[in-house]
HTML snippet that shows the backbone in 3Dmol.js (N, CA, C, O; Angstrom):
<script src="https://3Dmol.org/build/3Dmol-min.js"></script>
<div id="view" style="width:600px;height:400px;position:relative"></div>
<script>
const pdb = `
ATOM      1  N   MET A   1       0.913  -1.361  -0.002  1.00  0.00           N
ATOM      2  CA  MET A   1       0.072  -0.029   0.017  1.00  0.00           C
ATOM      3  C   MET A   1       0.856   1.268   0.169  1.00  0.00           C
ATOM      4  O   MET A   1       1.797   1.381   0.955  1.00  0.00           O
ATOM      5  N   LYS A   2       0.447   2.175  -0.572  1.00  0.00           N
ATOM      6  CA  LYS A   2       1.255   3.049  -0.987  1.00  0.00           C
ATOM      7  C   LYS A   2       0.824   4.439   0.248  1.00  0.00           C
ATOM      8  O   LYS A   2      -0.316   4.897   0.175  1.00  0.00           O
ATOM      9  N   LYS A   3       1.800   5.014   1.312  1.00  0.00           N
ATOM     10  CA  LYS A   3       1.899   5.733   1.776  1.00  0.00           C
ATOM     11  C   LYS A   3       1.871   7.340   1.444  1.00  0.00           C
ATOM     12  O   LYS A   3       2.976   7.778   1.123  1.00  0.00           O
ATOM     13  N   THR A   4       1.070   8.052   1.459  1.00  0.00           N
ATOM     14  CA  THR A   4       0.915   9.248   1.556  1.00  0.00           C
ATOM     15  C   THR A   4       0.541  10.421   2.652  1.00  0.00           C
ATOM     16  O   THR A   4      -0.095  10.234   3.690  1.00  0.00           O
ATOM     17  N   ASN A   5       0.927  11.319   2.318  1.00  0.00           N
ATOM     18  CA  ASN A   5       0.949  12.696   3.590  1.00  0.00           C
ATOM     19  C   ASN A   5       0.067  13.526   3.193  1.00  0.00           C
ATOM     20  O   ASN A   5       0.140  13.735   1.982  1.00  0.00           O
ATOM     21  N   LYS A   6      -0.744  14.087   3.730  1.00  0.00           N
ATOM     22  CA  LYS A   6      -2.028  14.884   3.068  1.00  0.00           C
ATOM     23  C   LYS A   6      -1.710  16.000   4.550  1.00  0.00           C
ATOM     24  O   LYS A   6      -1.395  15.640   5.684  1.00  0.00           O
ATOM     25  N   VAL A   7      -1.938  17.472   4.013  1.00  0.00           N
ATOM     26  CA  VAL A   7      -2.137  18.590   4.763  1.00  0.00           C
ATOM     27  C   VAL A   7      -3.775  19.161   5.025  1.00  0.00           C
ATOM     28  O   VAL A   7      -4.693  19.098   4.207  1.00  0.00           O
ATOM     29  N   PHE A   8      -3.801  19.427   5.677  1.00  0.00           N
ATOM     30  CA  PHE A   8      -5.101  20.547   5.976  1.00  0.00           C
ATOM     31  C   PHE A   8      -4.888  21.303   7.508  1.00  0.00           C
ATOM     32  O   PHE A   8      -4.967  21.022   8.704  1.00  0.00           O
ATOM     33  N   ILE A   9      -4.555  22.491   6.590  1.00  0.00           N
ATOM     34  CA  ILE A   9      -4.178  23.520   7.531  1.00  0.00           C
ATOM     35  C   ILE A   9      -4.888  25.079   7.317  1.00  0.00           C
ATOM     36  O   ILE A   9      -5.074  25.381   6.138  1.00  0.00           O
ATOM     37  N   ALA A  10      -5.192  25.831   8.083  1.00  0.00           N
ATOM     38  CA  ALA A  10      -5.951  26.966   8.018  1.00  0.00           C
ATOM     39  C   ALA A  10      -4.832  28.607   8.101  1.00  0.00           C
ATOM     40  O   ALA A  10      -4.188  29.045   9.055  1.00  0.00           O
ATOM     41  N   THR A  11      -4.966  29.073   6.906  1.00  0.00           N
ATOM     42  CA  THR A  11      -3.656  30.135   6.540  1.00  0.00           C
ATOM     43  C   THR A  11      -4.625  31.494   6.234  1.00  0.00           C
ATOM     44  O   THR A  11      -5.581  31.726   5.494  1.00  0.00           O
ATOM     45  N   SER A  12      -4.012  32.085   6.999  1.00  0.00           N
ATOM     46  CA  SER A  12      -4.606  33.420   6.421  1.00  0.00           C
ATOM     47  C   SER A  12      -4.374  33.882   4.903  1.00  0.00           C
ATOM     48  O   SER A  12      -3.685  33.134   4.209  1.00  0.00           O
ATOM     49  N   LEU A  13      -4.896  35.065   4.324  1.00  0.00           N
ATOM     50  CA  LEU A  13      -4.578  35.241   2.902  1.00  0.00           C
ATOM     51  C   LEU A  13      -3.448  35.391   2.691  1.00  0.00           C
ATOM     52  O   LEU A  13      -2.989  34.909   1.655  1.00  0.00           O
ATOM     53  N   ASP A  14      -2.516  36.180   3.681  1.00  0.00           N
ATOM     54  CA  ASP A  14      -0.993  36.531   3.264  1.00  0.00           C
ATOM     55  C   ASP A  14       0.007  34.991   3.555  1.00  0.00           C
ATOM     56  O   ASP A  14       1.223  35.046   3.374  1.00  0.00           O
ATOM     57  N   GLY A  15      -0.572  33.857   3.948  1.00  0.00           N
ATOM     58  CA  GLY A  15      -0.040  32.956   4.109  1.00  0.00           C
ATOM     59  C   GLY A  15       0.631  32.463   5.572  1.00  0.00           C
ATOM     60  O   GLY A  15       1.560  31.656   5.596  1.00  0.00           O
ATOM     61  N   TYR A  16      -0.003  33.097   6.893  1.00  0.00           N
ATOM     62  CA  TYR A  16      -0.057  32.886   7.918  1.00  0.00           C
ATOM     63  C   TYR A  16      -0.735  32.139   8.766  1.00  0.00           C
ATOM     64  O   TYR A  16      -1.946  32.361   8.788  1.00  0.00           O
ATOM     65  N   ILE A  17      -0.194  31.046   9.711  1.00  0.00           N
ATOM     66  CA  ILE A  17      -0.859  30.304  10.544  1.00  0.00           C
ATOM     67  C   ILE A  17      -1.488  31.132  11.629  1.00  0.00           C
ATOM     68  O   ILE A  17      -2.701  31.095  11.839  1.00  0.00           O
ATOM     69  N   ALA A  18      -0.551  31.973  12.403  1.00  0.00           N
ATOM     70  CA  ALA A  18      -0.759  32.630  13.232  1.00  0.00           C
ATOM     71  C   ALA A  18      -0.341  34.186  12.836  1.00  0.00           C
ATOM     72  O   ALA A  18       0.252  34.627  11.851  1.00  0.00           O
ATOM     73  N   ASP A  19      -1.024  34.993  14.289  1.00  0.00           N
ATOM     74  CA  ASP A  19      -0.685  36.170  13.838  1.00  0.00           C
ATOM     75  C   ASP A  19       0.642  36.939  14.448  1.00  0.00           C
ATOM     76  O   ASP A  19       1.367  36.210  15.126  1.00  0.00           O
ATOM     77  N   LYS A  20       0.928  37.875  14.347  1.00  0.00           N
ATOM     78  CA  LYS A  20       2.252  38.210  14.939  1.00  0.00           C
ATOM     79  C   LYS A  20       2.578  37.890  16.424  1.00  0.00           C
ATOM     80  O   LYS A  20       3.750  37.795  16.789  1.00  0.00           O
ATOM     81  N   ASP A  21       1.544  37.725  17.272  1.00  0.00           N
ATOM     82  CA  ASP A  21       1.726  37.001  18.455  1.00  0.00           C
ATOM     83  C   ASP A  21       1.464  35.997  19.100  1.00  0.00           C
ATOM     84  O   ASP A  21       1.385  35.755  20.305  1.00  0.00           O
ATOM     85  N   GLY A  22       1.261  35.102  17.681  1.00  0.00           N
ATOM     86  CA  GLY A  22       1.095  33.771  17.770  1.00  0.00           C
ATOM     87  C   GLY A  22       0.020  33.301  17.949  1.00  0.00           C
ATOM     88  O   GLY A  22      -0.122  32.083  18.065  1.00  0.00           O
ATOM     89  N   GLY A  23      -1.205  34.335  18.028  1.00  0.00           N
ATOM     90  CA  GLY A  23      -2.536  34.094  17.960  1.00  0.00           C
ATOM     91  C   GLY A  23      -3.715  33.764  16.914  1.00  0.00           C
ATOM     92  O   GLY A  23      -3.712  34.262  15.788  1.00  0.00           O
ATOM     93  N   ILE A  24      -4.507  33.075  17.267  1.00  0.00           N
ATOM     94  CA  ILE A  24      -5.355  32.402  16.210  1.00  0.00           C
ATOM     95  C   ILE A  24      -6.691  33.111  16.357  1.00  0.00           C
ATOM     96  O   ILE A  24      -7.599  32.662  15.657  1.00  0.00           O
ATOM     97  N   ASP A  25      -6.885  33.836  16.913  1.00  0.00           N
ATOM     98  CA  ASP A  25      -8.104  34.420  16.524  1.00  0.00           C
ATOM     99  C   ASP A  25      -8.888  34.811  15.601  1.00  0.00           C
ATOM    100  O   ASP A  25     -10.116  34.895  15.626  1.00  0.00           O
ATOM    101  N   TRP A  26      -7.956  35.118  14.544  1.00  0.00           N
ATOM    102  CA  TRP A  26      -8.350  35.415  13.337  1.00  0.00           C
ATOM    103  C   TRP A  26      -9.164  34.262  12.760  1.00  0.00           C
ATOM    104  O   TRP A  26      -9.682  34.657  11.715  1.00  0.00           O
ATOM    105  N   LEU A  27      -9.475  33.034  13.014  1.00  0.00           N
ATOM    106  CA  LEU A  27     -10.029  31.982  12.964  1.00  0.00           C
ATOM    107  C   LEU A  27     -11.347  32.200  12.678  1.00  0.00           C
ATOM    108  O   LEU A  27     -11.954  31.985  11.629  1.00  0.00           O
ATOM    109  N   HIS A  28     -11.800  32.734  13.919  1.00  0.00           N
ATOM    110  CA  HIS A  28     -12.976  33.460  14.595  1.00  0.00           C
ATOM    111  C   HIS A  28     -13.741  34.102  13.824  1.00  0.00           C
ATOM    112  O   HIS A  28     -14.885  33.845  13.449  1.00  0.00           O
ATOM    113  N   ALA A  29     -12.656  35.462  13.467  1.00  0.00           N
ATOM    114  CA  ALA A  29     -13.184  36.553  12.511  1.00  0.00           C
ATOM    115  C   ALA A  29     -13.986  36.457  11.853  1.00  0.00           C
ATOM    116  O   ALA A  29     -14.750  37.413  11.724  1.00  0.00           O
ATOM    117  N   ILE A  30     -14.193  35.262  11.128  1.00  0.00           N
ATOM    118  CA  ILE A  30     -15.166  35.256   9.763  1.00  0.00           C
ATOM    119  C   ILE A  30     -16.164  34.404  10.123  1.00  0.00           C
ATOM    120  O   ILE A  30     -16.046  33.237  10.497  1.00  0.00           O
ATOM    121  N   PRO A  31     -17.550  35.310   9.935  1.00  0.00           N
ATOM    122  CA  PRO A  31     -19.460  34.495  10.140  1.00  0.00           C
ATOM    123  C   PRO A  31     -18.705  33.169  10.000  1.00  0.00           C
ATOM    124  O   PRO A  31     -17.629  33.038   9.416  1.00  0.00           O
ATOM    125  N   ASN A  32     -19.503  32.065  10.695  1.00  0.00           N
ATOM    126  CA  ASN A  32     -19.628  30.704  10.139  1.00  0.00           C
ATOM    127  C   ASN A  32     -21.214  30.431  10.766  1.00  0.00           C
ATOM    128  O   ASN A  32     -21.499  29.600  11.628  1.00  0.00           O
ATOM    129  N   PRO A  33     -21.701  30.922  10.409  1.00  0.00           N
ATOM    130  CA  PRO A  33     -23.243  30.752  11.327  1.00  0.00           C
ATOM    131  C   PRO A  33     -23.798  28.796  10.787  1.00  0.00           C
ATOM    132  O   PRO A  33     -24.743  28.205  11.311  1.00  0.00           O
ATOM    133  N   ASP A  34     -23.302  28.472  10.177  1.00  0.00           N
ATOM    134  CA  ASP A  34     -24.137  27.343   9.581  1.00  0.00           C
ATOM    135  C   ASP A  34     -23.153  26.208   9.876  1.00  0.00           C
ATOM    136  O   ASP A  34     -23.447  25.025   9.705  1.00  0.00           O
ATOM    137  N   ASN A  35     -21.967  26.634  10.330  1.00  0.00           N
ATOM    138  CA  ASN A  35     -21.056  25.801  11.622  1.00  0.00           C
ATOM    139  C   ASN A  35     -20.324  24.823  10.196  1.00  0.00           C
ATOM    140  O   ASN A  35     -19.892  23.707  10.487  1.00  0.00           O
ATOM    141  N   ILE A  36     -20.241  25.203   8.995  1.00  0.00           N
ATOM    142  CA  ILE A  36     -19.477  24.256   8.184  1.00  0.00           C
ATOM    143  C   ILE A  36     -17.794  24.089   8.579  1.00  0.00           C
ATOM    144  O   ILE A  36     -16.909  24.883   8.899  1.00  0.00           O
ATOM    145  N   ASP A  37     -17.854  22.957   8.420  1.00  0.00           N
ATOM    146  CA  ASP A  37     -16.318  22.224   8.619  1.00  0.00           C
ATOM    147  C   ASP A  37     -15.367  22.342   7.696  1.00  0.00           C
ATOM    148  O   ASP A  37     -14.236  21.857   7.741  1.00  0.00           O
ATOM    149  N   MET A  38     -15.960  23.157   6.648  1.00  0.00           N
ATOM    150  CA  MET A  38     -14.857  23.180   5.531  1.00  0.00           C
ATOM    151  C   MET A  38     -14.082  21.755   5.129  1.00  0.00           C
ATOM    152  O   MET A  38     -12.892  21.591   4.862  1.00  0.00           O
ATOM    153  N   ARG A  39     -15.060  20.882   5.173  1.00  0.00           N
ATOM    154  CA  ARG A  39     -14.379  19.099   4.924  1.00  0.00           C
ATOM    155  C   ARG A  39     -13.332  18.829   5.871  1.00  0.00           C
ATOM    156  O   ARG A  39     -12.349  18.243   5.417  1.00  0.00           O
ATOM    157  N   TYR A  40     -13.332  19.188   7.321  1.00  0.00           N
ATOM    158  CA  TYR A  40     -12.612  18.542   8.214  1.00  0.00           C
ATOM    159  C   TYR A  40     -12.810  17.276   8.764  1.00  0.00           C
ATOM    160  O   TYR A  40     -11.863  16.665   9.260  1.00  0.00           O
ATOM    161  N   ASN A  41     -13.792  16.876   8.735  1.00  0.00           N
ATOM    162  CA  ASN A  41     -14.244  15.657   9.089  1.00  0.00           C
ATOM    163  C   ASN A  41     -14.051  14.548   7.876  1.00  0.00           C
ATOM    164  O   ASN A  41     -13.543  13.438   8.029  1.00  0.00           O
ATOM    165  N   GLU A  42     -14.390  14.903   7.062  1.00  0.00           N
ATOM    166  CA  GLU A  42     -14.317  13.900   5.718  1.00  0.00           C
ATOM    167  C   GLU A  42     -12.589  13.849   5.659  1.00  0.00           C
ATOM    168  O   GLU A  42     -11.996  12.784   5.482  1.00  0.00           O
ATOM    169  N   PHE A  43     -12.059  14.829   5.789  1.00  0.00           N
ATOM    170  CA  PHE A  43     -10.377  14.711   6.102  1.00  0.00           C
ATOM    171  C   PHE A  43      -9.678  13.668   7.175  1.00  0.00           C
ATOM    172  O   PHE A  43      -8.801  12.820   7.012  1.00  0.00           O
ATOM    173  N   THR A  44     -10.429  14.080   8.344  1.00  0.00           N
ATOM    174  CA  THR A  44      -9.764  13.282   9.158  1.00  0.00           C
ATOM    175  C   THR A  44      -9.930  11.802   9.244  1.00  0.00           C
ATOM    176  O   THR A  44      -9.213  11.004   9.846  1.00  0.00           O
ATOM    177  N   SER A  45     -10.981  11.579   8.551  1.00  0.00           N
ATOM    178  CA  SER A  45     -11.806  10.202   8.482  1.00  0.00           C
ATOM    179  C   SER A  45     -10.793   9.401   7.693  1.00  0.00           C
ATOM    180  O   SER A  45     -10.869   8.175   7.769  1.00  0.00           O
ATOM    181  N   GLN A  46     -10.008   9.863   7.069  1.00  0.00           N
ATOM    182  CA  GLN A  46      -8.968   9.350   5.625  1.00  0.00           C
ATOM    183  C   GLN A  46      -7.488   9.536   6.181  1.00  0.00           C
ATOM    184  O   GLN A  46      -6.566   9.359   5.386  1.00  0.00           O
ATOM    185  N   ILE A  47      -7.264   9.811   7.230  1.00  0.00           N
ATOM    186  CA  ILE A  47      -5.753   9.940   7.932  1.00  0.00           C
ATOM    187  C   ILE A  47      -5.243   9.111   9.332  1.00  0.00           C
ATOM    188  O   ILE A  47      -5.899   9.275  10.361  1.00  0.00           O
ATOM    189  N   ASP A  48      -4.293   8.395   9.339  1.00  0.00           N
ATOM    190  CA  ASP A  48      -4.352   7.684  10.842  1.00  0.00           C
ATOM    191  C   ASP A  48      -3.359   8.780  11.855  1.00  0.00           C
ATOM    192  O   ASP A  48      -3.161   8.357  12.994  1.00  0.00           O
ATOM    193  N   ALA A  49      -2.922   9.733  11.609  1.00  0.00           N
ATOM    194  CA  ALA A  49      -2.409  10.698  12.879  1.00  0.00           C
ATOM    195  C   ALA A  49      -2.346  11.880  12.453  1.00  0.00           C
ATOM    196  O   ALA A  49      -2.260  12.158  11.257  1.00  0.00           O
ATOM    197  N   LEU A  50      -2.383  12.719  13.390  1.00  0.00           N
ATOM    198  CA  LEU A  50      -1.769  14.300  13.195  1.00  0.00           C
ATOM    199  C   LEU A  50      -0.474  14.676  13.751  1.00  0.00           C
ATOM    200  O   LEU A  50       0.043  14.240  14.780  1.00  0.00           O
ATOM    201  N   VAL A  51       0.086  15.738  12.752  1.00  0.00           N
ATOM    202  CA  VAL A  51       1.421  16.201  13.317  1.00  0.00           C
ATOM    203  C   VAL A  51       1.352  17.409  13.567  1.00  0.00           C
ATOM    204  O   VAL A  51       0.876  18.036  12.620  1.00  0.00           O
ATOM    205  N   MET A  52       1.727  18.268  14.782  1.00  0.00           N
ATOM    206  CA  MET A  52       1.506  19.645  14.904  1.00  0.00           C
ATOM    207  C   MET A  52       2.812  20.384  16.030  1.00  0.00           C
ATOM    208  O   MET A  52       3.203  19.865  17.075  1.00  0.00           O
ATOM    209  N   GLY A  53       3.149  21.317  15.615  1.00  0.00           N
ATOM    210  CA  GLY A  53       3.804  21.880  16.414  1.00  0.00           C
ATOM    211  C   GLY A  53       4.142  22.205  17.993  1.00  0.00           C
ATOM    212  O   GLY A  53       3.093  22.525  18.551  1.00  0.00           O
ATOM    213  N   ARG A  54       4.797  22.218  18.519  1.00  0.00           N
ATOM    214  CA  ARG A  54       4.908  22.350  20.183  1.00  0.00           C
ATOM    215  C   ARG A  54       3.689  23.574  20.474  1.00  0.00           C
ATOM    216  O   ARG A  54       2.768  23.437  21.279  1.00  0.00           O
ATOM    217  N   THR A  55       3.874  24.505  19.815  1.00  0.00           N
ATOM    218  CA  THR A  55       3.236  25.866  20.178  1.00  0.00           C
ATOM    219  C   THR A  55       1.850  25.530  19.871  1.00  0.00           C
ATOM    220  O   THR A  55       1.060  25.694  20.800  1.00  0.00           O
ATOM    221  N   THR A  56       1.310  25.026  18.590  1.00  0.00           N
ATOM    222  CA  THR A  56       0.146  24.679  18.457  1.00  0.00           C
ATOM    223  C   THR A  56      -0.768  23.757  19.565  1.00  0.00           C
ATOM    224  O   THR A  56      -1.931  23.882  19.949  1.00  0.00           O
ATOM    225  N   PHE A  57       0.419  22.666  19.934  1.00  0.00           N
ATOM    226  CA  PHE A  57      -0.131  21.455  21.165  1.00  0.00           C
ATOM    227  C   PHE A  57      -0.445  22.646  22.251  1.00  0.00           C
ATOM    228  O   PHE A  57      -1.515  22.656  22.859  1.00  0.00           O
ATOM    229  N   GLU A  58       0.388  23.477  22.418  1.00  0.00           N
ATOM    230  CA  GLU A  58       0.124  24.108  24.071  1.00  0.00           C
ATOM    231  C   GLU A  58      -0.906  25.094  23.683  1.00  0.00           C
ATOM    232  O   GLU A  58      -1.459  25.584  24.667  1.00  0.00           O
ATOM    233  N   THR A  59      -1.412  25.618  22.318  1.00  0.00           N
ATOM    234  CA  THR A  59      -2.837  26.438  22.302  1.00  0.00           C
ATOM    235  C   THR A  59      -3.631  25.470  22.739  1.00  0.00           C
ATOM    236  O   THR A  59      -4.115  25.576  23.866  1.00  0.00           O
ATOM    237  N   VAL A  60      -3.913  24.345  21.931  1.00  0.00           N
ATOM    238  CA  VAL A  60      -4.876  23.656  22.274  1.00  0.00           C
ATOM    239  C   VAL A  60      -5.303  23.136  23.156  1.00  0.00           C
ATOM    240  O   VAL A  60      -6.478  22.797  23.298  1.00  0.00           O
ATOM    241  N   CYS A  61      -4.073  22.927  24.191  1.00  0.00           N
ATOM    242  CA  CYS A  61      -4.097  22.455  25.993  1.00  0.00           C
ATOM    243  C   CYS A  61      -4.709  23.449  26.112  1.00  0.00           C
ATOM    244  O   CYS A  61      -5.697  23.099  26.757  1.00  0.00           O
ATOM    245  N   GLY A  62      -4.798  24.644  25.886  1.00  0.00           N
ATOM    246  CA  GLY A  62      -4.999  26.008  26.684  1.00  0.00           C
ATOM    247  C   GLY A  62      -6.510  26.110  26.398  1.00  0.00           C
ATOM    248  O   GLY A  62      -7.130  26.945  27.057  1.00  0.00           O
ATOM    249  N   PHE A  63      -6.995  25.572  25.746  1.00  0.00           N
ATOM    250  CA  PHE A  63      -8.580  25.866  25.241  1.00  0.00           C
ATOM    251  C   PHE A  63      -9.399  25.165  26.285  1.00  0.00           C
ATOM    252  O   PHE A  63      -8.915  24.099  26.667  1.00  0.00           O
ATOM    253  N   ASP A  64     -10.515  25.524  26.820  1.00  0.00           N
ATOM    254  CA  ASP A  64     -11.241  25.322  27.779  1.00  0.00           C
ATOM    255  C   ASP A  64     -12.261  24.174  27.495  1.00  0.00           C
ATOM    256  O   ASP A  64     -13.410  24.227  27.933  1.00  0.00           O
ATOM    257  N   ILE A  65     -11.678  22.875  26.555  1.00  0.00           N
ATOM    258  CA  ILE A  65     -12.249  21.867  26.143  1.00  0.00           C
ATOM    259  C   ILE A  65     -11.670  20.605  26.234  1.00  0.00           C
ATOM    260  O   ILE A  65     -10.458  20.509  26.429  1.00  0.00           O
ATOM    261  N   ASP A  66     -12.464  19.508  26.104  1.00  0.00           N
ATOM    262  CA  ASP A  66     -12.028  18.043  26.405  1.00  0.00           C
ATOM    263  C   ASP A  66     -10.839  18.135  24.711  1.00  0.00           C
ATOM    264  O   ASP A  66     -10.937  18.900  23.751  1.00  0.00           O
ATOM    265  N   TRP A  67      -9.930  17.124  24.952  1.00  0.00           N
ATOM    266  CA  TRP A  67      -9.107  17.097  23.721  1.00  0.00           C
ATOM    267  C   TRP A  67      -9.926  16.543  22.848  1.00  0.00           C
ATOM    268  O   TRP A  67     -10.653  15.578  23.084  1.00  0.00           O
ATOM    269  N   PRO A  68      -9.818  17.262  21.589  1.00  0.00           N
ATOM    270  CA  PRO A  68     -10.547  17.476  20.070  1.00  0.00           C
ATOM    271  C   PRO A  68     -10.260  16.263  19.224  1.00  0.00           C
ATOM    272  O   PRO A  68     -10.981  15.992  18.263  1.00  0.00           O
ATOM    273  N   TYR A  69      -9.258  15.556  19.551  1.00  0.00           N
ATOM    274  CA  TYR A  69      -8.767  15.124  18.481  1.00  0.00           C
ATOM    275  C   TYR A  69      -8.555  13.136  19.225  1.00  0.00           C
ATOM    276  O   TYR A  69      -8.040  12.750  20.274  1.00  0.00           O
ATOM    277  N   SER A  70      -9.175  12.403  18.163  1.00  0.00           N
ATOM    278  CA  SER A  70      -9.230  10.962  18.347  1.00  0.00           C
ATOM    279  C   SER A  70      -8.176  10.119  18.093  1.00  0.00           C
ATOM    280  O   SER A  70      -7.886   9.101  18.721  1.00  0.00           O
ATOM    281  N   LYS A  71      -7.275  10.884  16.556  1.00  0.00           N
ATOM    282  CA  LYS A  71      -6.531  10.129  16.018  1.00  0.00           C
ATOM    283  C   LYS A  71      -4.905  10.100  17.456  1.00  0.00           C
ATOM    284  O   LYS A  71      -4.896  10.508  18.617  1.00  0.00           O
ATOM    285  N   LYS A  72      -4.088   9.610  16.840  1.00  0.00           N
ATOM    286  CA  LYS A  72      -2.330  10.241  17.469  1.00  0.00           C
ATOM    287  C   LYS A  72      -2.046  11.271  17.285  1.00  0.00           C
ATOM    288  O   LYS A  72      -2.183  11.733  16.153  1.00  0.00           O
ATOM    289  N   VAL A  73      -1.614  11.924  18.167  1.00  0.00           N
ATOM    290  CA  VAL A  73      -1.197  13.143  17.545  1.00  0.00           C
ATOM    291  C   VAL A  73       0.667  12.969  17.916  1.00  0.00           C
ATOM    292  O   VAL A  73       1.159  12.329  18.845  1.00  0.00           O
ATOM    293  N   PHE A  74       1.268  13.630  17.033  1.00  0.00           N
ATOM    294  CA  PHE A  74       3.022  13.551  17.004  1.00  0.00           C
ATOM    295  C   PHE A  74       3.020  15.089  17.052  1.00  0.00           C
ATOM    296  O   PHE A  74       2.425  15.877  16.317  1.00  0.00           O
ATOM    297  N   VAL A  75       3.886  15.334  18.169  1.00  0.00           N
ATOM    298  CA  VAL A  75       4.264  16.886  18.455  1.00  0.00           C
ATOM    299  C   VAL A  75       5.415  17.215  18.528  1.00  0.00           C
ATOM    300  O   VAL A  75       6.059  17.121  19.573  1.00  0.00           O
ATOM    301  N   LEU A  76       6.007  17.778  17.142  1.00  0.00           N
ATOM    302  CA  LEU A  76       7.385  18.393  16.852  1.00  0.00           C
ATOM    303  C   LEU A  76       7.942  19.558  17.549  1.00  0.00           C
ATOM    304  O   LEU A  76       7.176  20.519  17.613  1.00  0.00           O
ATOM    305  N   SER A  77       9.005  19.684  18.041  1.00  0.00           N
ATOM    306  CA  SER A  77       9.785  20.795  18.923  1.00  0.00           C
ATOM    307  C   SER A  77      11.297  20.769  18.590  1.00  0.00           C
ATOM    308  O   SER A  77      12.051  19.808  18.744  1.00  0.00           O
ATOM    309  N   ASN A  78      11.530  21.690  18.227  1.00  0.00           N
ATOM    310  CA  ASN A  78      13.479  21.802  18.170  1.00  0.00           C
ATOM    311  C   ASN A  78      13.670  22.579  19.245  1.00  0.00           C
ATOM    312  O   ASN A  78      14.654  23.316  19.185  1.00  0.00           O
ATOM    313  N   SER A  79      12.818  22.638  20.486  1.00  0.00           N
ATOM    314  CA  SER A  79      13.513  23.112  21.802  1.00  0.00           C
ATOM    315  C   SER A  79      13.356  22.236  23.199  1.00  0.00           C
ATOM    316  O   SER A  79      13.817  22.562  24.293  1.00  0.00           O
ATOM    317  N   LEU A  80      12.696  21.207  22.937  1.00  0.00           N
ATOM    318  CA  LEU A  80      12.190  20.261  23.772  1.00  0.00           C
ATOM    319  C   LEU A  80      13.248  19.095  23.076  1.00  0.00           C
ATOM    320  O   LEU A  80      13.614  18.808  21.936  1.00  0.00           O
ATOM    321  N   THR A  81      13.534  18.554  24.607  1.00  0.00           N
ATOM    322  CA  THR A  81      15.044  16.856  24.201  1.00  0.00           C
ATOM    323  C   THR A  81      13.497  16.022  24.572  1.00  0.00           C
ATOM    324  O   THR A  81      13.442  14.792  24.564  1.00  0.00           O
TER     325      THR A  81
END
`;
const viewer = $3Dmol.createViewer("view");
viewer.addModel(pdb, "pdb");
viewer.setStyle({}, {cartoon: {color: "spectrum"}});
viewer.zoomTo();
viewer.render();
</script>
């Protein structure tokens, strides 16, 4: 079976993931009254694991919600040993 990598990422029009202060509040700035998931659920049904950076991981851990992922999550860092 051929292995593939897939990417699903939210970026601003200028190509950034976070704002200059590392925030992601801009993700909620665009109204989404119908709660459209932008095919995220379809995407995650086709993958085995997620890869995220340490800062993103820590941001998600800081949300006042239960852990949102049912897939394995690998956290990358160049500052942790």
